[in-house]
C-alpha positions in Angstrom: 275.9 61.1 1.8 272.2 61.4 1.0 272.3 64.7 -0.9 268.5 65.3 -0.8 268.5 64.7 3.0 271.4 67.2 3.4 269.6 69.6 1.1 266.5 69.4 3.3 268.6 70.1 6.4 270.0 73.3 4.9 266.6 74.5 3.9 265.2 73.8 7.4 268.1 75.7 9.0 267.3 78.7 6.7 263.6 78.4 7.5 264.4 78.7 11.2 266.7 81.6 10.5 264.0 83.4 8.6 261.7 83.2 11.6 264.3 84.9 13.7 265.3 87.6 11.2 262.1 89.1 9.9 261.8 91.9 7.3 260.9 94.3 10.1 264.1 93.5 11.9 266.4 93.8 8.8 265.0 93.7 5.3 268.3 93.1 3.6 269.3 90.2 5.8 265.8 88.7 5.4 266.0 88.9 1.7 269.5 87.4 1.8 268.1 84.4 3.7 265.5 83.9 1.0 268.0 84.2 -1.8 270.3 81.6 -0.1 267.4 79.2 0.2 266.4 79.7 -3.4 270.0 79.1 -4.5 270.1 75.8 -2.6 266.9 74.7 -4.2 268.2 75.6 -7.7 271.7 74.1 -7.3 270.8 71.0 -5.3 268.2 69.5 -7.6 268.2 66.3 -9.5 267.0 66.6 -13.1 265.5 63.4 -14.5 264.9 63.6 -18.2 262.3 61.2 -19.7 263.1 60.4 -23.3 261.5 58.2 -25.9 259.4 58.0 -29.0 255.9 59.5 -28.9 254.5 56.0 -28.7 256.7 54.8 -25.8 254.3 56.0 -23.1 256.5 58.8 -21.6 253.6 60.9 -20.3 251.7 57.9 -19.0 254.8 56.7 -17.2 255.4 60.1 -15.6 251.7 60.4 -14.6 251.7 57.0 -12.8 255.3 56.7 -11.6 256.0 60.3 -10.4 252.7 62.2 -10.1 250.2 59.6 -9.1 247.3 60.8 -11.3 246.6 61.7 -14.9 247.8 65.3 -15.5 250.0 65.2 -18.6 248.1 64.6 -21.8 248.5 61.1 -23.3 247.6 59.7 -26.7 248.9 57.2 -29.3 250.1 60.1 -31.5 252.5 62.9 -30.7 251.4 64.6 -27.5 254.2 66.3 -25.6 255.3 69.0 -28.0 256.8 71.4 -25.4 259.3 70.7 -22.7 257.5 70.2 -19.4 259.2 70.2 -16.0 257.4 68.8 -12.9 258.5 69.2 -9.3 257.0 69.0 -5.8 255.6 72.2 -4.4 252.4 74.2 -3.8 250.2 73.4 -6.8 250.9 75.9 -9.6 251.4 76.0 -13.4 253.6 78.5 -15.3 253.3 78.8 -19.1 256.3 80.5 -20.7 255.0 82.2 -23.8 256.9 82.9 -27.0 256.4 86.7 -26.5 258.5 86.4 -23.3 255.5 86.7 -20.9 254.6 84.2 -18.2 251.0 83.0 -17.4 250.4 81.5 -14.0 247.5 79.2 -12.9 246.5 77.6 -9.7 244.0 75.0 -10.9 242.4 73.3 -14.0 245.9 72.0 -14.8 244.8 69.1 -17.0 242.8 71.2 -19.4 245.5 73.9 -19.6 248.2 71.4 -20.3 246.2 69.8 -23.1 246.0 73.3 -24.7 249.6 74.2 -24.2 251.9 71.1 -24.5 249.9 68.7 -26.6 250.6 68.8 -30.3 247.0 69.7 -31.2 246.6 72.2 -28.3 245.0 75.5 -29.2 247.9 77.5 -27.6 250.8 75.3 -28.6 252.2 77.8 -31.1 252.6 80.5 -28.6 254.0 78.3 -25.8 257.8 77.8 -25.3 257.9 75.6 -22.1 255.8 74.7 -19.1 256.6 74.3 -15.4 254.3 72.4 -13.1 254.4 72.2 -9.3 252.3 69.5 -7.6 251.7 68.0 -4.2 252.5 64.3 -4.4 254.0 61.7 -2.1 255.6 60.0 -5.1 257.9 62.9 -5.9 260.6 63.9 -3.4 261.4 67.6 -2.9 264.5 68.4 -4.9 263.8 66.1 -7.9 262.7 67.7 -11.1 261.1 65.6 -13.8 261.4 66.7 -17.5 258.9 65.4 -20.0 260.4 66.0 -23.5 259.1 66.0 -27.0 259.4 62.5 -28.7 262.7 61.7 -30.4 260.7 60.7 -33.5 258.9 64.0 -33.5 258.5 65.3 -37.0 259.4 68.8 -35.9 263.2 69.0 -35.9 263.2 72.0 -33.7 261.4 70.2 -30.9 263.8 67.3 -31.1 266.8 69.7 -30.9 265.4 71.1 -27.6 265.3 67.5 -26.3 268.9 66.7 -27.4 270.2 69.9 -25.8 268.7 69.0 -22.4 270.7 65.7 -22.3 273.8 67.4 -20.9 271.8 69.3 -18.3 270.2 66.2 -16.8 271.4 64.2 -13.9 269.6 61.0 -15.0 268.0 60.0 -18.3 265.2 57.5 -18.4 264.9 56.2 -22.0 261.5 54.5 -22.6 261.1 51.9 -25.3 257.8 50.3 -26.3 258.0 46.6 -25.5 256.3 45.6 -28.8 258.4 48.0 -30.9 261.8 47.2 -29.4 264.9 49.2 -30.1 263.9 50.8 -33.4 266.4 52.5 -35.8 265.9 56.0 -34.3 266.5 54.7 -30.8 269.7 53.0 -31.9 270.7 56.3 -33.7 270.0 58.3 -30.6 272.4 56.2 -28.4 275.1 55.9 -31.1 275.0 59.5 -32.4 273.8 61.7 -29.5 275.5 60.3 -26.4 279.1 61.6 -26.7 280.8 60.7 -23.5 281.0 58.3 -20.6 279.3 60.8 -18.2 276.1 60.9 -20.3 276.1 57.1 -20.7 276.6 56.6 -17.0 273.3 58.5 -16.3 271.3 56.5 -18.9 268.6 53.9 -17.8 266.7 52.0 -20.5 263.0 51.2 -19.6 261.0 48.8 -21.7 257.4 50.0 -21.2 254.0 48.3 -21.5 255.5 45.0 -20.3 251.9 43.9 -19.5 251.2 43.7 -23.2 254.1 41.2 -23.8 253.0 37.5 -23.7 254.7 35.6 -20.9 256.3 33.1 -23.3 258.0 35.9 -25.2 259.3 38.0 -22.3 262.7 36.4 -21.8 263.6 36.4 -25.5 262.4 40.0 -26.0 264.4 41.3 -23.0 267.5 39.4 -24.1 267.2 40.8 -27.7 266.9 44.5 -26.5 269.8 43.9 -24.0 272.0 42.6 -26.8 271.1 45.5 -29.1 272.0 48.0 -26.5 275.3 46.2 -25.9 276.1 46.3 -29.6 275.5 50.0 -29.7 277.6 50.7 -26.6 280.4 48.5 -28.0 280.5 50.7 -31.1 280.8 53.8 -28.9 283.6 52.2 -26.9 285.6 51.6 -30.2 284.9 55.1 -31.6 285.9 56.8 -28.3 288.7 54.4 -27.5 287.3 54.0 -24.0 286.9 50.5 -22.7 285.6 51.7 -19.3 282.3 52.7 -20.8 279.6 50.5 -19.2 276.3 49.4 -20.7 273.3 51.1 -19.3 270.8 49.0 -17.3 267.6 47.8 -18.8 264.3 47.5 -16.9 260.9 46.1 -18.0 257.9 47.8 -16.5 254.3 48.6 -17.2 253.0 52.2 -16.8 249.4 50.8 -16.8 249.7 48.0 -14.2 252.8 49.5 -12.4 254.6 46.1 -12.8 258.2 46.4 -11.6 257.8 50.0 -10.5 259.5 49.2 -7.2 262.6 47.8 -8.8 263.0 50.9 -10.9 262.4 53.2 -7.9 265.1 51.3 -6.0 267.5 51.8 -8.9 266.8 55.5 -9.1 267.3 55.9 -5.4 270.6 54.1 -5.5 271.7 56.1 -8.6 270.8 59.5 -7.2 272.7 58.8 -4.0 275.9 58.3 -6.0 275.8 61.6 -7.8 278.6 63.8 -6.4 277.2 67.1 -5.1 279.1 67.0 -1.8 281.2 70.0 -2.7 278.1 72.1 -3.2 276.7 70.9 0.2 280.0 71.8 2.0 280.1 75.2 0.3 276.4 76.0 1.2 277.1 75.0 4.8 280.0 77.4 4.9 277.9 80.2 3.2 275.1 79.7 5.8 277.6 79.8 8.7 279.1 83.0 7.3 275.6 84.5 7.0 274.8 83.5 10.6 278.0 85.3 11.7 277.0 88.4 9.8 273.6 88.3 11.4 275.2 87.9 14.9 277.4 90.9 14.2 274.3 92.9 13.2 272.5 91.9 16.4 275.6 92.9 18.4 275.6 96.3 16.8 271.9 96.7 17.6 272.6 95.7 21.2 275.4 98.2 21.4 273.2 101.0 20.0 270.5 100.1 22.4 272.9 100.7 25.2 274.0 104.2 24.3 272.3 107.5 25.4 269.8 109.5 23.4 272.4 112.2 22.6 274.8 109.5 21.3 272.0 108.2 19.1 271.4 111.7 17.7 275.1 112.0 17.0 275.1 108.6 15.2 272.1 109.8 13.1 273.8 113.0 12.1 277.0 111.2 11.3 275.2 108.7 9.1 273.3 111.4 7.3 276.6 113.3 6.7 278.3 110.1 5.5 275.4 109.7 3.0 275.8 113.3 1.8 279.5 112.8 1.4 279.0 109.6 -0.5 276.5 111.3 -2.9 278.8 114.3 -3.4 281.6 111.9 -4.4 279.3 109.5 -6.3 280.6 110.4 -9.7 284.2 109.8 -8.7 283.2 106.6 -6.9 281.4 105.3 -10.0 284.3 106.2 -12.4 286.9 104.4 -10.2 284.6 101.4 -9.8 283.8 101.2 -13.5 287.5 101.4 -14.5 288.4 98.5 -12.2 285.5 96.3 -13.3 286.3 97.1 -17.0 289.9 95.8 -16.4 288.5 92.6 -15.0 286.2 92.2 -18.0 289.0 92.8 -20.5 291.2 90.2 -18.7 288.3 87.7 -18.9 287.8 88.4 -22.6 291.4 87.5 -23.2 291.0 84.3 -21.4 287.8 83.5 -23.4 289.6 84.2 -26.6 292.4 81.7 -25.7 289.8 79.1 -24.7 287.9 79.5 -27.9 291.0 79.2 -30.0 291.8 76.0 -28.2 288.3 74.7 -28.9 288.6 75.5 -32.6 292.0 73.8 -32.8 290.7 70.7 -31.0 287.7 70.4 -33.3 289.9 70.4 -36.4 292.3 68.0 -34.8 289.5 65.5 -34.0 288.1 65.7 -37.6 291.5 65.1 -39.1 292.1 62.1 -36.9 288.7 60.6 -37.6 288.8 60.9 -41.4 289.1 57.1 -41.6 285.6 56.7 -40.3 284.1 59.0 -42.9 282.4 57.3 -45.9 279.5 59.6 -46.6 278.4 63.2 -46.2 276.1 62.1 -43.4 279.0 60.4 -41.5 281.1 63.6 -41.8 278.2 65.6 -40.3 278.1 63.1 -37.5 281.8 63.2 -36.9 281.9 67.0 -37.0 279.0 67.2 -34.5 280.9 64.8 -32.3 284.1 66.9 -32.5 282.3 70.1 -31.6 280.5 68.6 -28.6 283.6 66.8 -27.4 285.8 69.9 -27.7 283.3 72.1 -25.9 282.7 69.6 -23.1 286.5 69.4 -22.7 286.6 73.1 -22.0 283.4 73.5 -19.9 285.1 73.3 -16.5 287.8 75.9 -17.4 285.1 78.2 -19.1 283.0 78.0 -15.9 286.0 78.5 -13.7 287.1 81.7 -15.5 283.5 83.0 -15.4 283.3 82.5 -11.6 286.8 84.1 -11.2 285.4 87.2 -12.9 282.4 87.3 -10.6 284.6 86.9 -7.5 286.9 89.6 -8.7 284.0 92.0 -9.2 282.7 91.2 -5.8 286.1 91.9 -4.1 286.4 95.1 -6.1 283.0 96.4 -4.9 283.7 95.2 -1.3 287.0 97.1 -1.3 285.3 100.3 -2.5 282.5 99.8 0.0 285.1 99.5 2.8 285.9 103.2 2.6 282.3 104.1 3.5 281.2 104.3 7.1 278.5 101.7 7.1 278.5 99.4 10.0 275.4 97.4 9.2 275.1 94.4 6.9 277.4 94.0 3.9 276.6 96.0 0.7 277.2 93.2 -1.7 275.1 90.1 -1.3 273.9 87.1 -3.3 271.1 89.3 -4.7 273.5 91.6 -6.5 276.3 89.2 -7.6 276.5 85.5 -7.0 278.9 82.6 -7.3 276.1 80.8 -9.1 275.7 81.0 -12.9 272.1 82.2 -13.1 271.2 85.8 -12.4 267.8 87.1 -11.7 268.5 90.7 -10.6 270.8 91.6 -13.6 269.2 90.6 -16.8 272.2 91.6 -18.9 274.4 89.3 -16.9 272.3 86.4 -18.1 273.5 87.2 -21.6 277.0 86.1 -20.5 275.6 82.5 -20.4 275.3 82.7 -24.2 279.1 83.0 -24.5 280.1 80.7 -21.7 278.8 77.6 -23.5 279.0 78.0 -27.3 276.5 75.2 -28.1 275.0 77.2 -30.9 277.9 76.1 -33.1 275.9 72.9 -33.6 273.2 74.9 -35.3 275.4 76.9 -37.8 277.9 74.2 -38.8 275.3 71.9 -40.6 274.3 74.9 -42.8 277.9 75.5 -43.6 278.4 71.8 -44.4 275.8 72.0 -47.1 277.8 74.8 -48.7 281.1 72.8 -49.0 279.6 69.3 -49.6 276.7 69.8 -52.0 278.9 69.3 -55.0 281.0 66.5 -53.4 281.1 63.0 -54.6 279.6 60.1 -52.6 282.9 58.2 -53.2 284.8 58.0 -49.9 288.1 59.1 -51.3 286.5 62.2 -52.9 284.6 63.1 -49.8 287.9 62.9 -47.7 289.6 65.1 -50.4 286.8 67.6 -50.2 287.1 67.8 -46.4 290.9 68.1 -46.6 290.6 70.9 -49.2 288.1 72.9 -47.0 289.5 72.1 -43.6 291.2 75.6 -43.4 288.0 77.3 -44.4 286.1 75.3 -41.9 288.5 76.4 -39.2 288.1 80.0 -40.2 284.3 79.6 -40.2 284.3 78.3 -36.6 286.9 80.9 -35.5 284.8 83.7 -36.9 281.8 82.5 -35.0 283.7 82.8 -31.8 285.0 86.2 -32.7 281.5 87.4 -33.3 280.5 86.2 -29.9 283.4 87.9 -28.2 282.6 91.2 -30.1 278.9 91.0 -29.0 279.9 90.5 -25.4 282.4 93.4 -25.6 279.7 95.6 -27.1 277.3 94.6 -24.3 279.9 95.2 -21.6 279.0 98.8 -20.9 275.3 97.9 -20.2 276.4 95.1 -17.9 278.8 97.3 -15.9 276.2 100.1 -15.7 273.7 97.7 -14.2 276.3 96.6 -11.6 277.0 100.3 -10.7 273.3 101.1 -10.6 272.6 98.2 -8.2 275.6 99.0 -6.1 274.6 102.6 -5.7 271.0 101.7 -4.8 272.2 99.1 -2.3 274.6 101.5 -0.6 272.0 104.2 -0.2 269.5 101.7 1.2 272.1 100.7 3.8 272.5 104.3 4.9 268.8 104.9 5.1 268.1 101.6 6.9 270.6 102.6 9.6 269.1 106.1 9.9 265.6 104.5 10.2 266.7 102.1 12.9 268.5 104.8 14.9 265.4 107.1 14.7 263.2 104.2 15.9 265.7 103.5 18.6 265.6 107.1 19.8 261.8 107.0 20.0 261.8 103.8 22.0 264.4 105.1 24.3 262.4 108.3 24.9 259.4 106.0 25.7 261.6 104.0 28.1 260.6 100.7 26.4 264.1 99.2 25.9 264.5 96.3 28.3 262.4 94.0 26.3 264.1 95.0 23.1 267.6 94.3 24.5 266.4 91.0 25.9 264.8 90.0 22.6 268.1 90.8 20.8 270.0 88.6 23.3 267.5 85.8 22.7 267.8 86.2 18.9 271.6 86.0 19.2 271.3 82.7 21.2 269.0 81.2 18.6 271.4 82.1 15.8 274.4 80.6 17.6 272.4 77.4 18.2 271.9 77.1 14.4 275.7 77.0 13.7 
């Protein structure tokens, strides 16, 4: 299955649907179509991370291979000092500032980028990250390119941002300078920062500036780099006791002359077609079909209302207004009952998180104890502990995400059940804009905070500081280092466990704000539904009195046919 092609089909279907269901017809449904389309664009993207030292020609490669012109700043010294994402779209540039503001631009991209992402840029200190949309034939819709700070960047913080993005990428292109082949930090990256088969499988090595390599040295150079990569991968196989780990492919290209660009493009196309996102495609198709059914029900309701008499319309208006008054009179009781049920779901989820975090802690300690034989220095212990944390968290990622989605589904069902007692026959109260099966939330800022607890990657930042505390006085003799570790293993476990407890406590303290936002959005949405129905009925009454209904009914029938044809 060509995922990008299927993605385009879904977006085209929603585009057609948005032309049928305008904001004037039904604002809620129109917004829902837009939200569905945005969720497809967000979830069905391929993130290609470009890694390498600052001298490897990353930005030059992206300019010529993906963009087709010079936009990203390039130089022989450190240039890309801020994470920069590039995707196809209407030309625009967003600068995310350190004060949580966003600046938007529609032109002069080259100068702005030089000032915001280049190391010597005048605005580099107040810039967090940059997003660039461009029109180019070289970049397919749905592919996101990430230009990262160099792995030999002197600023450790910038390198950490790059490392953290490895897990979020679908493909990693690692660029090596052909005349500075496979340096120590490149070897260190592969051996110490790629922790599992999944990350290795998405890695492609690219030897850049191949045009500068003399013809009579090319074969030997390529073979040398290939052997070095093989040696590093073999070390990873032994450490992870996994013989199925394959060696990443190596390509030799020139970002200047575009030599062997086609071979690399063919490899990327083949690789991206193998990434398994079919389940997302199937779910999105089902979601769209359900949305179309909801729209058809809405159209049927409007057809029914168009067919009744003026006196019946007036009765409907009065009943709807009375229902709204009744709802507002009972709003306090409604909110108390809803809050109590949602709180119960939250507490159940916190219990699950506590158990998951306990298992992560136990697994970290277990891995460290089993890998003591590899430790012959403080640095090696740091490496092994980092490996244990990442591996333990990755092992639990699926169950953490599953429990998180279960919580969201439970809250959605709870609100739907409460909504069912209300007499609202138009579109559903709860939609993707209020609560969603996806992880990212735009409407509820506090819900975004849950993401901090879902993936506890920040442990990687606090553990090295703790290591200094327990190892500063340790001997460099292997036996003494192991003894120091064994003496402090219980304290290390307590330290990790306390970090998780603090996270749970913070989430629990924030729970009231999260729930109040849900209640507030629910109340607002319900009232809007009541008022939308009243507005429609009053407009219907006016049209009926003007005897201009035949066209309206016919239009509704035509809209229904168009919707059915999209299923």
